[in-house]
C-alpha positions, 0 to 999 in steps of 0.5 A: 499499500503506498503510503502518504506524507501529510503537508501543511494545508497551505503548501498542499493548495499550492501544490494543487495549483501548480499541479493543475497549472502543468500542461498534459504531456509537459514533460516526457515519460521517462525511460523505464529501462534507464530508471531500472538500470540505475536503481539496480546499480546504485538503488538511486535514480536521478533525472537530469531535469530534476531540480529539486536537490542540491548537488550534496544532497544528490551526491549522497543519496546512493549512500543513504540507499546504501546504508539501508539494511534492506533493499531501498530504491529513491527516484527523483523526478522533476515536477510534472513527470507524470500527466495522470494517475494511470500514467504515474502508477503503470510506470511505478509498477513496471519498474517494480516488477523488474526489480522486485521486493523492497522500499521504494521512495519516489520523488516528483518535484516537491511531491513524495511517496513511499511503500515497501513490500518487505516491511509492515505498514506500521514500519512504513508509517513510523519511517515517514513520520521520522522523515517529516521531522527532518528540515531537508530531503535529503535528511528526510531520506536519511531519517527514513532509512534509519527508522526502517533499518531499526524497524527491521532490527526489531523484527530480525531480533523478535524472530530470532528470539521468538518461541513461535517460529517454525524451522523453515521461518529460522532457515529464512531468516538466517539466509536473509541475514547472510545475505544482509552481511554479504550485501553490507561488506560489499558496500563497505568495501566498494565505499572503501575503495572509492575513498582510497582512489579520491585521496590517491587523486587529490594527493597528486594534486597536493604533491604537484602543488607542493613541488611548485612551491618548492622550486621558487625557493624565495628568500622572503627577506628580499622581496616586496610586501606584496610578492611576500604576502602572496607566496606566504598566502600559497604556502598556507593554502599548501599546507592547509590542503595537506592537513585536510587530505590527512583528515578526510574520511568520506569521499565528499570531504575532497572538497576541502583539499581542491578548495585549498588547492585552487587557492594555492594556485592562484597565489602561486600565479600572483607570486610569479608575476610579481617576480617577472615584473608583469601585472598580476593576473585576475583570478579566474577558475582552474583550467577545466581539463586539467586543474593541476594546470592552475588558473585558466587563461581564457574561456573556450567552447568545447564539446564532450563527446556525443554532447553539445558545445559549452564554454569552459575556462582552460589554461593556456596549453589547453585553449591552444589545443581546443582551437586547433582541434587537438585533444587537451591534456584531461585530467584522468582518473582510474574507475573500476579498472578504466581510465576515464576523464574525472568529470566522468568518473561519477558522483564520488567526484563531484566534491573534487571538481566543486572545490576547484571551480565552485557550484555556480561555475559547474552549471555551465560546465557539467550539467547534462554532460554525462548519462545515467547516474554519472556526475551530470546527470546529478547536476540540475540547475537547483543543485548548482545554487547559481550565484553561489561561489563555493560547495558551501554556499550551495549546501548552506541554501539547500534547505531554503531551496527545496520543497518551496521554502518550507521548513520541513520534510513535510513541505513534500506533497502525496501522490495518495494511497495505494499499493503495488498490487497488479503491477501497478502503485495505483495511488498517485494523487492527481496531477 
């Protein structure tokens, strides 16, 4: 049975007006196969056009789903994706029939609904209540998963210690526990490898800046105050990057390292200009193709394979390569045994890029660049935080940007009642 999240009457009225105003057929029907592939791979699907999540929120959905002791699938679509109850229920039924049992959370614009074929009605009710107490959708989803984990643990404990369980049920519990244990181990191993890969990548960037600082060998007693200030700033940024690298425990924390590196590279450029007697260049974002190259010199039009042209900042060498039809020196990383550009390496690398460029710059460079569950599919307009100068600003504004300004997770609407029976959600509200 599809569960409901209750919203304040005023917001419900606003949602009704918005939905009623949406023209029929305003959004293309989502691709069932694409959604199924993403949910089977990462338990998360985020439509490229969805604009209700910040980048940090979108980047952590996979981690939230992976923390569940029972299968949880999260799908996020833009408002107006489903134009009727029948269309929404039919689509959801197709997805569920392909994937199987689990707990499903569907978000469309500011509407959210959940259902489970593995948890009791009371467990889902408790999870939704926990979600409503949170201030943002991602916090609500995290609380939702924690609550169903507690419910699952309580159910397992009752099964183990109960005196009325039949032998065959006990075997099922043991088998399920073994499956969950293996799944958790696999998730932990994947997370550990992901963290190791991202730290290795950042360590290479830190080392390169350190070598750049060391090669200058400035006697600070023999330079003017401006040069001494800029060089000291560069060294401080390098030290800050090293300290941050040693302390990160999660991939998203890599943003702290690359933010410090971007700062240090600019002040190294400023220091060299002062030493050479040249004007200090304006502060520009790093070279998009390889942030190790330092600040960019100009913006160039460039298109990824199969993608639309976009304006990106580039250093002198990479600008020349693009303008002459050659291949720029792209920063490559290893993902699952394959070398690929850092901007196509998956959502774990989004904070790496965010520290260098800031979310407002990434809007034009990354949106729609990649397909499926890669970074580009998670970088819609809302999460970019237009006008925000860095990832921290985007994080701070996320709660205000999502849910039409409502202060709680209860700001989401509801799809209505019903269930998965007969291959149909059957309970999506009127769109």
